[in-house]
ROGU-122884 format. One line per field, with one value per residue (C-alpha): y, x, z; residue number from 1; chain; residue in one letter. Coordinates in Angstrom, 3 decimals. Layout:
<recs>
Y: Y, ... $
X: X, ... $
Z: Z, ... $
n: NUM, ... $
chain: A, ... $
res: a, ... $
</recs>
This chain:
<recs>
Y: 0.000, 2.406, 2.235, 3.525, 6.646, 7.347, 6.607, 10.281, 11.323, 10.629, 12.965, 11.278, 11.032, 13.813, 11.350, 8.275, 9.515, 6.517, 6.794, 4.293, 6.000, 4.486, 5.887, 5.599, 5.054, 8.814, 9.399, 10.850, 9.841, 7.981, 6.462, 2.672, 2.542, 4.856, 5.497, 9.248, 10.983, 14.080, 16.651, 15.387, 13.570, 11.382, 12.692, 12.392, 12.653, 15.153, 13.856, 17.383, 18.352, 17.120, 14.633, 16.342, 18.929, 16.613, 15.802, 17.904, 17.595, 18.869, 20.106, 22.236, 21.392, 20.007, 17.800, 14.396, 12.762, 10.050, 10.922, 8.155, 6.076, 5.721, 2.782, 1.563, 0.038, -3.747, -6.586, -9.672, -12.138, -10.238, -10.785, -14.486, -14.745, -13.286, -15.695, -18.668, -17.662, -17.382, -20.803, -22.370, -20.759, -22.224, -25.716, -25.345, -24.344, -27.496, -29.728, -29.800, -29.671, -26.160, -27.683, -27.849, -24.048, -22.905, -25.324, -26.950, -24.464, -21.507, -23.246, -24.275, -20.691, -19.341, -21.927, -20.961, -17.266, -18.102, -20.448, -17.895, -15.094, -13.069, -13.020, -14.539, -14.093, -11.957, -10.703, -10.633, -9.935, -6.449, -5.346, -3.447, -1.664, -2.922, -5.305, -5.474, -5.590, -8.970, -7.953, -11.176, -13.312, -14.584, -14.809, -18.384, -18.202, -14.959, -16.412, -18.978, -16.147, -14.666, -14.397, -11.812, -9.948, -7.652, -7.998, -8.879, -8.842, -11.857, -13.396, -11.541, -10.287, -6.857, -4.415, -1.339, -0.928, 2.570, 4.000, 1.223, 2.479, 6.244, 6.254, 4.110, 5.332, 3.661, 3.605, 1.235, -1.596, -3.760, -2.745, -5.703, -6.801, -5.439, -7.201, -10.439, -10.288, -9.298, -11.592, -12.290, -13.396, -15.609, -17.692, -18.809, -20.451, -22.847, -20.436, -18.490, -18.285, -18.267, -18.905, -22.520, -22.987, -21.839, -25.027, -27.034, -25.635, -26.430, -29.968, -30.513, -29.221, -31.555, -34.578, -33.602, -33.267, -36.677, -35.133, -37.427, -34.925, -36.028, -33.778, -34.749, -33.652, -30.337, -29.587, -30.508, -28.074, -25.384, -26.140, -25.933, -22.622, -23.865, -22.911, -19.438, -19.556, -18.109, -14.750, -15.116, -11.622, -10.290, -11.493, -8.872, -5.834, -2.615, -0.747, -3.226, -1.760, -4.120, -2.156, -2.809, -5.938, -7.286, -8.451, -10.809, -12.395, -12.695, -13.150, -16.792, -18.012, -21.784, -24.358, -26.309, -30.012, -32.771, -33.337, -29.657, -29.218, -32.484, -31.402, -28.049, -29.772, -32.013, -28.982, -27.167, -30.178, -30.359, -26.609, -26.680, -29.838, -31.142, -33.990, -37.303, -36.826, -38.325, -42.006, -42.992, -46.255, -48.622, -46.778, -43.505, -42.490, -41.754, -45.355, -47.394, -49.957, -47.352, -44.955, -47.816, -48.299, -44.749, -45.154, -48.480, -46.917, -43.904, -46.132, -48.345, -51.488, -54.417, -54.465, -57.959, -56.387, -54.685, -57.857, -58.611, -55.101, -55.632, -59.082, -57.644, -54.890, -57.504, -59.663, -56.625, -55.459, -52.195, -52.462, -51.175, -47.728, -46.605, -46.502, -43.814, -41.804, -39.173, -39.326, -37.771, -41.022, -43.855, -42.389, -39.295, -38.854, -37.528, -40.383, -39.883, -41.519, -41.124, -42.367, -45.402, -46.408, -46.080, -48.172, -50.931, -51.090, -51.235, -54.007, -55.961, -55.723, -56.763, -59.872, -60.837, -59.790, -59.805, -56.426, -57.356, -56.482, -60.163, -61.976, -59.500, -59.882, -63.687, -63.644, -61.251, -63.657, -66.544, -64.516, -63.607, -67.261, -68.475, -65.581, -66.765, -64.442, -61.274, -61.021, -61.634, -58.774, -58.245, -56.009, -55.353, -53.984, -51.965, -50.406, -49.341, -47.862, -45.938, -44.756, -43.252, -41.524, -40.127, -38.748, -36.959, -35.624, -34.272, -32.517, -30.906, -29.898, -28.277, -26.300, -25.079, -24.019, -22.198, -20.243, -19.576, -15.969, -15.964, -12.205, -10.856, -8.176, -6.454, -4.852, -6.344, -5.035, -4.725, -1.358, 1.461, 3.728, 1.397, 1.194, 3.609, 1.719, -1.576, -0.079, 1.186, -2.171, -3.964, -1.635, -2.208, -5.972, -6.094, -4.058, -6.334, -9.367, -7.933, -7.166, -10.661, -12.257, -10.134, -10.945, -14.660, -15.119, -17.375, -18.639, -17.829, -20.735, -22.594, -22.223, -24.851, -27.248, -28.215, -30.530, -34.225, -36.707, -38.768, -37.579, -39.958, -41.253, -44.855, -46.209, -46.426, -42.828, -40.288, -38.263, -41.316, -41.567, -45.228, -48.517, -49.568, -52.566, -52.576, -55.734, -57.783, -61.020, -61.959, -65.585, -65.258, -64.620, -66.834, -70.602, -72.798, -74.619, -76.688, -74.653, -71.332, -68.749, -68.381, -66.051, -67.853, -65.803, -67.833, -65.445, -61.887, -59.906, -60.998, -64.566, -63.407, -60.455, -62.498, -64.781, -61.805, -60.617, -57.083, -56.536, -58.642, -55.827, -53.389, -55.487, -57.257, -55.053, -55.516, -59.309, -59.425, -57.576, -59.883, -63.004, -61.657, -60.767, -64.260, -65.886, -63.768, -64.752, -68.453, -68.106, -66.427, -69.215, -71.824, -70.132, -69.967, -73.687, -74.615 $
X: 0.000, 2.927, 3.931, 0.517, 0.825, 4.522, 4.687, 4.624, 7.466, 10.876, 13.105, 16.243, 16.765, 18.934, 20.813, 21.470, 20.354, 18.039, 14.631, 12.704, 9.946, 7.401, 4.590, 4.684, 1.676, 1.616, 1.121, 4.613, 7.143, 10.251, 13.204, 13.163, 16.964, 17.995, 14.580, 14.921, 11.545, 10.732, 7.978, 6.000, 2.742, 0.507, -2.511, -5.709, -9.374, -11.478, -15.065, -16.404, -16.008, -17.833, -16.142, -13.757, -12.556, -11.494, -7.834, -5.569, -1.826, -0.398, 3.176, 3.640, 4.835, 2.324, 1.847, 3.513, 0.974, -1.074, -4.677, -6.704, -8.921, -12.525, -13.398, -16.510, -17.466, -17.175, -16.975, -14.785, -17.477, -17.672, -13.977, -14.195, -17.219, -15.320, -12.454, -14.814, -16.413, -13.066, -12.012, -15.289, -15.027, -11.536, -12.824, -15.713, -13.260, -11.269, -14.282, -16.283, -20.028, -21.550, -24.088, -21.295, -21.073, -24.627, -26.516, -24.239, -21.502, -23.891, -26.306, -23.509, -22.250, -25.697, -26.065, -22.708, -23.640, -26.873, -25.282, -22.585, -25.213, -23.477, -26.594, -30.063, -30.672, -33.103, -30.274, -27.151, -23.785, -22.563, -18.942, -17.399, -14.139, -13.843, -10.996, -7.268, -5.638, -4.087, -0.705, 0.932, -1.053, 0.790, -0.775, -2.045, -2.859, -4.743, -6.723, -8.033, -9.434, -11.876, -15.439, -18.068, -19.070, -21.980, -25.496, -25.413, -27.689, -29.725, -27.376, -24.109, -23.214, -22.473, -24.883, -23.194, -23.518, -24.520, -24.487, -22.390, -19.072, -18.996, -15.208, -14.516, -12.163, -10.873, -7.412, -8.626, -9.696, -12.639, -15.064, -14.587, -10.947, -10.008, -12.910, -11.997, -8.548, -9.721, -9.202, -12.898, -13.309, -10.227, -11.742, -14.690, -13.173, -15.929, -17.789, -14.810, -13.791, -10.213, -8.369, -7.835, -11.521, -12.412, -10.705, -12.548, -15.903, -15.073, -14.064, -17.402, -19.250, -17.260, -18.099, -21.773, -21.744, -19.963, -17.369, -14.379, -12.037, -10.490, -8.918, -5.461, -6.462, -7.791, -4.584, -2.509, -4.502, -3.991, -0.280, 0.113, -1.743, -4.777, -7.074, -6.373, -5.247, -1.783, -2.543, -6.309, -6.793, -5.997, -9.441, -11.116, -12.630, -10.620, -13.106, -12.537, -9.321, -7.089, -5.474, -3.940, -5.217, -6.736, -3.239, -3.227, -6.470, -5.998, -2.249, -1.210, 2.346, 1.890, -0.562, -2.343, -1.820, -4.301, -4.946, -5.661, -8.164, -9.926, -10.193, -11.693, -14.130, -15.283, -15.779, -17.804, -20.078, -20.748, -21.408, -23.825, -25.588, -25.928, -28.318, -27.298, -24.974, -25.900, -24.890, -21.417, -22.293, -19.944, -20.744, -19.437, -15.903, -15.165, -15.803, -12.598, -13.740, -13.405, -10.939, -8.456, -8.521, -7.271, -4.563, -3.392, -3.075, -1.198, 1.156, 1.854, 0.633, -0.910, -4.645, -4.894, -4.281, -7.691, -9.789, -7.604, -8.209, -11.972, -11.668, -9.831, -12.439, -15.211, -13.425, -12.722, -16.343, -15.373, -17.595, -20.735, -21.681, -22.760, -19.078, -18.439, -21.675, -21.461, -24.173, -24.102, -25.406, -24.236, -20.929, -20.135, -16.610, -16.042, -14.335, -10.865, -11.506, -7.998, -6.266, -8.539, -8.086, -4.309, -4.308, -6.321, -3.802, -0.848, -2.390, -3.219, 0.389, 1.442, -0.711, 0.698, 4.336, 5.114, 6.891, 9.298, 12.389, 13.011, 9.919, 9.204, 12.716, 12.569, 9.248, 10.742, 13.646, 11.209, 9.090, 12.171, 13.295, 9.856, 9.179, 10.034, 7.632, 8.193, 4.582, 5.047, 5.004, 8.230, 8.161, 11.881, 11.391, 8.361, 10.382, 13.156, 10.769, 8.683, 11.715, 13.279, 10.000, 9.618, 13.162, 12.575, 9.221, 10.816, 13.511, 10.877, 8.961, 12.017, 12.658, 9.059, 9.163, 12.478, 11.074, 7.670, 6.658, 5.404, 4.997, 1.526, 0.886, -1.563, 0.122, -0.884, 0.994, -0.197, 1.522, 0.172, 3.109, 5.523, 3.463, 5.648, 8.803, 7.267, 6.178, 9.669, 11.221, 8.765, 9.565, 13.302, 12.782, 10.783, 13.429, 16.234, 14.250, 13.769, 17.483, 18.385, 16.093, 17.668, 21.226, 20.643, 18.678, 16.220, 13.580, 9.962, 8.350, 5.657, 2.069, 1.012, -1.629, -4.741, -4.087, -4.910, -6.065, -2.982, 0.479, 2.385, 2.062, 3.148, 3.773, 6.229, 6.016, 8.821, 7.023, 6.226, 7.590, 8.425, 7.196, 3.673, 3.256, -0.548, -0.876, 1.609, 0.441, 0.611, 1.428, 4.766, 3.108, 0.020, -0.367, -3.371, -4.798, -7.873, -8.227, -8.355, -5.536, -3.858, -0.995, 2.337, 3.184, 1.473, 2.349, 1.191, 2.569, 4.457, 5.539, 7.499, 8.951, 9.942, 11.954, 13.954, 16.733, 16.470, 12.758, 12.050, 13.015, 10.535, 7.471, 8.516, 6.280, 3.319, 3.794, 3.977, 0.651, -0.938, 0.258, -0.952, -4.315, -4.737, -3.836, -6.451, -9.072, -8.255, -8.472, -11.893, -13.133, -11.895, -13.707, -16.885, -16.783, -16.177 $
Z: 0.000, 0.605, -3.060, -4.138, -1.963, -2.576, -6.308, -7.221, -4.900, -6.448, -4.464, -3.056, 0.672, 2.101, 4.302, 2.144, -1.315, -1.751, -3.417, -1.328, 0.615, 2.993, 5.099, 8.889, 11.115, 11.731, 7.988, 7.365, 4.748, 5.923, 4.083, 4.115, 3.956, 6.797, 8.463, 8.045, 8.603, 6.498, 6.743, 3.763, 4.534, 2.411, 0.562, 2.556, 1.708, 3.607, 3.921, 4.594, 0.910, -2.134, -4.493, -6.844, -4.308, -1.488, -2.248, -0.036, 0.457, 3.740, 3.506, 6.588, 10.040, 12.463, 15.460, 15.194, 17.477, 15.831, 15.262, 16.904, 14.696, 15.615, 17.823, 19.542, 22.850, 22.893, 25.371, 25.427, 24.403, 21.099, 20.492, 21.254, 18.996, 16.036, 16.668, 16.920, 13.652, 11.876, 13.186, 12.093, 8.635, 8.259, 9.079, 6.625, 3.895, 4.675, 4.094, 7.326, 6.798, 7.073, 9.465, 12.039, 12.087, 11.361, 13.595, 16.162, 17.079, 17.012, 19.399, 21.751, 21.808, 22.637, 25.376, 26.851, 26.895, 28.665, 31.234, 32.026, 32.155, 29.489, 27.273, 26.919, 30.657, 32.641, 34.903, 32.714, 34.287, 33.457, 33.077, 35.922, 36.484, 40.067, 40.761, 40.421, 37.035, 37.665, 36.297, 37.481, 35.049, 31.981, 28.542, 28.776, 32.462, 32.018, 29.192, 31.656, 33.737, 31.253, 32.487, 33.349, 30.262, 29.505, 28.191, 24.524, 21.553, 20.496, 17.935, 17.609, 21.090, 19.594, 21.195, 22.650, 26.387, 27.335, 30.825, 32.390, 31.012, 31.173, 31.677, 28.655, 25.945, 22.820, 24.380, 27.124, 24.799, 25.777, 28.482, 30.800, 30.442, 33.872, 35.583, 33.809, 35.374, 38.824, 41.785, 42.255, 38.661, 38.726, 41.519, 39.342, 36.287, 35.313, 33.039, 31.731, 28.109, 26.912, 23.683, 24.703, 25.366, 21.871, 20.671, 23.317, 22.173, 18.543, 19.517, 21.285, 18.214, 15.933, 18.106, 18.188, 14.386, 14.117, 11.842, 11.117, 12.749, 16.023, 18.622, 17.345, 13.835, 15.150, 17.052, 14.007, 11.847, 14.473, 14.690, 10.903, 10.740, 8.792, 11.692, 13.189, 16.788, 17.509, 15.874, 15.797, 17.233, 13.749, 12.683, 14.871, 13.115, 13.036, 15.193, 18.067, 19.445, 21.412, 24.204, 27.623, 29.349, 26.140, 25.226, 28.217, 27.045, 23.281, 22.945, 22.520, 22.986, 22.711, 21.410, 24.172, 24.610, 23.860, 27.564, 28.297, 25.448, 26.319, 29.965, 28.964, 26.601, 29.435, 31.692, 29.023, 28.555, 32.283, 32.402, 29.472, 30.746, 27.221, 26.446, 24.930, 21.954, 18.563, 18.612, 17.413, 15.669, 13.870, 10.637, 12.088, 11.161, 14.824, 15.879, 16.316, 13.740, 10.942, 12.551, 12.935, 9.152, 8.666, 11.282, 9.831, 6.392, 7.705, 9.737, 6.675, 8.452, 6.538, 5.846, 7.369, 10.774, 10.770, 11.354, 14.357, 15.730, 15.374, 16.940, 19.946, 20.194, 20.324, 22.898, 25.118, 24.950, 23.259, 20.189, 21.921, 20.619, 24.093, 25.067, 22.449, 22.725, 25.434, 28.069, 31.517, 33.021, 30.770, 29.491, 31.601, 30.215, 26.712, 24.823, 23.390, 20.057, 18.678, 21.839, 22.214, 18.586, 18.768, 21.959, 20.243, 17.396, 19.795, 21.898, 18.743, 17.604, 21.106, 20.813, 17.404, 17.671, 21.383, 21.240, 24.014, 21.953, 21.246, 19.985, 17.168, 15.761, 15.941, 14.079, 11.505, 10.896, 10.441, 8.036, 5.955, 5.840, 4.735, 2.342, -1.135, -2.978, -0.932, 0.247, 3.986, 6.450, 8.384, 11.402, 11.014, 7.500, 8.598, 11.396, 9.033, 6.452, 8.987, 10.968, 7.844, 6.918, 10.442, 10.382, 7.072, 8.278, 11.448, 9.421, 7.214, 10.297, 11.875, 8.687, 8.570, 12.213, 11.674, 8.721, 10.238, 10.894, 14.484, 14.893, 14.275, 11.672, 14.005, 17.005, 20.351, 23.377, 26.995, 27.593, 25.425, 26.361, 24.549, 21.384, 19.437, 20.449, 19.374, 16.052, 15.339, 16.286, 14.053, 11.157, 11.544, 11.817, 8.609, 6.788, 8.014, 6.929, 3.430, 3.153, 4.317, 1.728, -1.022, 0.053, 0.642, -2.557, -0.771, -3.232, -2.618, -0.795, -2.644, -1.522, 0.946, -0.273, 1.601, 4.559, 4.449, 7.056, 6.203, 7.140, 4.840, 1.299, 0.823, -2.661, -5.523, -6.761, -6.580, -3.901, -1.758, 1.769, 1.284, -0.185, 0.700, 3.031, 3.021, 0.901, 2.892, 4.524, 8.199, 7.455, 9.240, 12.615, 12.218, 12.375, 11.606, 14.611, 13.805, 10.622, 12.497, 12.122, 15.517, 16.534, 16.679, 19.759, 22.494, 25.333, 25.730, 28.605, 31.706, 30.897, 27.856, 29.735, 32.778, 30.513, 29.317, 31.585, 30.195, 30.842, 33.912, 36.307, 34.778, 35.584, 38.784, 40.966, 38.639, 38.561, 42.367, 42.667, 40.100, 41.948, 45.298, 43.789, 42.309, 45.625, 47.450, 44.879, 45.351, 49.145, 48.885, 46.631, 49.101, 51.984, 49.938, 49.179, 52.817 $
n: 1, 2, 3, 4, 5, 6, 7, 8, 9, 10, 11, 12, 13, 14, 15, 16, 17, 18, 19, 20, 21, 22, 23, 24, 25, 26, 27, 28, 29, 30, 31, 32, 33, 34, 35, 36, 37, 38, 39, 40, 41, 42, 43, 44, 45, 46, 47, 48, 49, 50, 51, 52, 53, 54, 55, 56, 57, 58, 59, 60, 61, 62, 63, 64, 65, 66, 67, 68, 69, 70, 71, 72, 73, 74, 75, 76, 77, 78, 79, 80, 81, 82, 83, 84, 85, 86, 87, 88, 89, 90, 91, 92, 93, 94, 95, 96, 97, 98, 99, 100, 101, 102, 103, 104, 105, 106, 107, 108, 109, 110, 111, 112, 113, 114, 115, 116, 117, 118, 119, 120, 121, 122, 123, 124, 125, 126, 127, 128, 129, 130, 131, 132, 133, 134, 135, 136, 137, 138, 139, 140, 141, 142, 143, 144, 145, 146, 147, 148, 149, 150, 151, 152, 153, 154, 155, 156, 157, 158, 159, 160, 161, 162, 163, 164, 165, 166, 167, 168, 169, 170, 171, 172, 173, 174, 175, 176, 177, 178, 179, 180, 181, 182, 183, 184, 185, 186, 187, 188, 189, 190, 191, 192, 193, 194, 195, 196, 197, 198, 199, 200, 201, 202, 203, 204, 205, 206, 207, 208, 209, 210, 211, 212, 213, 214, 215, 216, 217, 218, 219, 220, 221, 222, 223, 224, 225, 226, 227, 228, 229, 230, 231, 232, 233, 234, 235, 236, 237, 238, 239, 240, 241, 242, 243, 244, 245, 246, 247, 248, 249, 250, 251, 252, 253, 254, 255, 256, 257, 258, 259, 260, 261, 262, 263, 264, 265, 266, 267, 268, 269, 270, 271, 272, 273, 274, 275, 276, 277, 278, 279, 280, 281, 282, 283, 284, 285, 286, 287, 288, 289, 290, 291, 292, 293, 294, 295, 296, 297, 298, 299, 300, 301, 302, 303, 304, 305, 306, 307, 308, 309, 310, 311, 312, 313, 314, 315, 316, 317, 318, 319, 320, 321, 322, 323, 324, 325, 326, 327, 328, 329, 330, 331, 332, 333, 334, 335, 336, 337, 338, 339, 340, 341, 342, 343, 344, 345, 346, 347, 348, 349, 350, 351, 352, 353, 354, 355, 356, 357, 358, 359, 360, 361, 362, 363, 364, 365, 366, 367, 368, 369, 370, 371, 372, 373, 374, 375, 376, 377, 378, 379, 380, 381, 382, 383, 384, 385, 386, 387, 388, 389, 390, 391, 392, 393, 394, 395, 396, 397, 398, 399, 400, 401, 402, 403, 404, 405, 406, 407, 408, 409, 410, 411, 412, 413, 414, 415, 416, 417, 418, 419, 420, 421, 422, 423, 424, 425, 426, 427, 428, 429, 430, 431, 432, 433, 434, 435, 436, 437, 438, 439, 440, 441, 442, 443, 444, 445, 446, 447, 448, 449, 450, 451, 452, 453, 454, 455, 456, 457, 458, 459, 460, 461, 462, 463, 464, 465, 466, 467, 468, 469, 470, 471, 472, 473, 474, 475, 476, 477, 478, 479, 480, 481, 482, 483, 484, 485, 486, 487, 488, 489, 490, 491, 492, 493, 494, 495, 496, 497, 498, 499, 500, 501, 502, 503, 504, 505, 506, 507, 508, 509, 510, 511, 512, 513, 514, 515, 516, 517, 518, 519, 520, 521, 522, 523, 524, 525, 526, 527, 528, 529, 530 $
chain: A, A, A, A, A, A, A, A, A, A, A, A, A, A, A, A, A, A, A, A, A, A, A, A, A, A, A, A, A, A, A, A, A, A, A, A, A, A, A, A, A, A, A, A, A, A, A, A, A, A, A, A, A, A, A, A, A, A, A, A, A, A, A, A, A, A, A, A, A, A, A, A, A, A, A, A, A, A, A, A, A, A, A, A, A, A, A, A, A, A, A, A, A, A, A, A, A, A, A, A, A, A, A, A, A, A, A, A, A, A, A, A, A, A, A, A, A, A, A, A, A, A, A, A, A, A, A, A, A, A, A, A, A, A, A, A, A, A, A, A, A, A, A, A, A, A, A, A, A, A, A, A, A, A, A, A, A, A, A, A, A, A, A, A, A, A, A, A, A, A, A, A, A, A, A, A, A, A, A, A, A, A, A, A, A, A, A, A, A, A, A, A, A, A, A, A, A, A, A, A, A, A, A, A, A, A, A, A, A, A, A, A, A, A, A, A, A, A, A, A, A, A, A, A, A, A, A, A, A, A, A, A, A, A, A, A, A, A, A, A, A, A, A, A, A, A, A, A, A, A, A, A, A, A, A, A, A, A, A, A, A, A, A, A, A, A, A, A, A, A, A, A, A, A, A, A, A, A, A, A, A, A, A, A, A, A, A, A, A, A, A, A, A, A, A, A, A, A, A, A, A, A, A, A, A, A, A, A, A, A, A, A, A, A, A, A, A, A, A, A, A, A, A, A, A, A, A, A, A, A, A, A, A, A, A, A, A, A, A, A, A, A, A, A, A, A, A, A, A, A, A, A, A, A, A, A, A, A, A, A, A, A, A, A, A, A, A, A, A, A, A, A, A, A, A, A, A, A, A, A, A, A, A, A, A, A, A, A, A, A, A, A, A, A, A, A, A, A, A, A, A, A, A, A, A, A, A, A, A, A, A, A, A, A, A, A, A, A, A, A, A, A, A, A, A, A, A, A, A, A, A, A, A, A, A, A, A, A, A, A, A, A, A, A, A, A, A, A, A, A, A, A, A, A, A, A, A, A, A, A, A, A, A, A, A, A, A, A, A, A, A, A, A, A, A, A, A, A, A, A, A, A, A, A, A, A, A, A, A, A, A, A, A, A, A, A, A, A, A, A, A, A, A, A, A, A, A, A, A, A, A, A, A, A, A, A, A, A, A, A, A, A, A, A, A, A, A, A, A, A $
res: m, d, e, e, h, t, a, g, y, k, e, p, c, a, v, c, a, a, v, d, w, g, i, s, d, e, g, r, f, y, c, r, s, c, h, n, v, i, e, r, t, k, e, v, v, d, p, n, f, n, p, g, n, s, r, v, t, a, m, g, r, g, s, r, t, k, r, p, e, r, g, r, q, w, v, l, c, e, g, f, q, f, i, l, r, s, q, a, d, a, l, v, r, l, g, v, s, p, r, f, k, d, e, v, l, c, e, l, w, r, s, f, l, q, k, s, r, q, a, y, a, s, n, p, v, r, p, t, s, v, g, g, p, g, s, d, v, d, s, d, g, a, a, e, s, t, a, n, s, s, e, t, d, g, d, s, c, n, q, s, i, a, g, s, s, s, n, w, s, e, f, s, g, s, l, d, a, v, s, y, l, s, g, s, m, r, t, s, r, q, s, l, l, s, m, k, r, t, l, a, l, i, h, v, a, l, v, w, s, r, e, p, l, t, l, s, d, l, l, r, l, v, n, d, g, h, v, p, y, v, n, a, h, q, e, l, p, d, e, m, k, l, r, g, k, d, a, l, l, f, r, v, q, s, i, p, s, h, r, v, v, h, r, d, a, q, a, l, i, l, l, l, q, l, p, v, f, p, p, i, s, r, q, s, l, l, h, p, s, l, l, s, l, r, y, l, m, d, a, n, l, p, d, e, l, h, p, w, v, c, r, l, m, e, r, a, g, m, a, d, q, t, l, y, t, f, h, l, e, g, c, p, s, l, p, r, y, d, v, q, t, a, a, l, i, i, v, t, m, k, l, l, f, g, l, d, d, r, t, e, w, e, l, s, h, q, a, c, d, q, d, a, t, g, t, m, f, s, l, r, r, w, f, r, v, v, q, a, a, l, t, r, a, q, q, r, r, n, q, e, v, a, g, k, q, w, a, a, q, k, l, l, h, p, d, s, q, k, t, s, v, v, l, k, t, k, r, v, t, e, q, v, q, v, c, f, e, k, l, s, g, r, p, v, s, a, r, r, g, d, p, s, s, f, r, f, f, w, g, d, g, d, s, a, d, g, p, s, l, h, q, k, k, l, d, g, v, l, t, l, k, d, g, v, p, t, p, s, n, s, t, y, w, h, p, a, l, s, a, s, q, m, c, s, r, l, y, s, d, v, e, t, r, v, v, n, g, n, s, r, k, r, s, r, k, t, k, t, k, t $
</recs>
């Protein structure tokens, strides 16, 4: 945009003789090379005159203070609503059904506002300036302390509050940031919104919609920047000025963990008192019977392993859909679909291969000796292929993180007095970055494609991460007993480990408890018989 306003000014700089002018936030011309500020200002449009007579160029000296842009009164629930909407729009663009946003997430948001008495209530909580500023709260910890907003409009939480904020100014940011960070508000965290809880609310809406997007997938999209989170405050409208304590609530310095988001989602469900979720049947892509197929393909494991995963699921009593459909009475804990499915696959591989650092390699040797056609699955070969792909993926990931621009384009700083210093530092940083790119000759990075549910591509192509092992047979680890395929590994857990000198120490305490428990059971049975 600076080039459009400075295209007509070709005078060289008096300090460095360069002709490279930019426009500062105060509207004055400055040299991009040496940052020399001159008296010339950009052309402005005066709305008090009719079109045709409105272009005026100011050349004289004047005040260097920035003329404040117009803002409006707003509360924090409005800011979180804009961020939720931008996150939901990003998911819809990636392929999630629009019903997730229009019907599910919108209703959950309205319910939250009503339960927290921020809207849709006969006695809504109003913002107040009483309370300490909570200056000792960090960015993520302060975000946990957001509560207590003002009465809002029916749908968009954007009605101006008159009379309750006579001392408000556009330099103070939102109306209720100080009350959110007060000591009294920080003691009641159940109904508070934060940046982390926006992800929790989206996760609950995805589960209700039965979208094939697990919590791990959501966090990966956030981490890769496909869903706005780190600099999501840039999605706020220009008239909603972020000042002072707003930085503690909307600034994000790290992406939350799987455990933290799941815990917040569970707390939101209990707060909202939601009814029974739509059933997660075996035909749903969140059920382990189908989700395990996706994980097996992404992990480059053979397709013949899937019937054994389903068989284990049946034997363990984990196929019932009531175990995966949230209900405050029947299933009061929100299931972790991705974790449960990964655990089923690991236990299945434990049953077939032993995985005690000895049995799996012996079975791999036997499979290689018996494999004349090259169709048998070898765990040793699978380990080498996947390990190499993981190493390359980690290197690519480190390069992306090193070249990622973490700084936000929209200034967000808790101290308004340091705004000018931050602006100048940002300007110098951008100029140094441009000079470095010119000197290093770094090529322009290609545009990132849309994300996929699969992290790896297995096949014979040039862009493949390695050869595909999906069609390999499990004949090397299975034997026929009475015409039924049976795992060659007859032991599962402790017997195999106790025979190994390396692993016996790790499970000695567990084995002792198991033996003591079995002896107590036998003694109780003996007493019952007598």
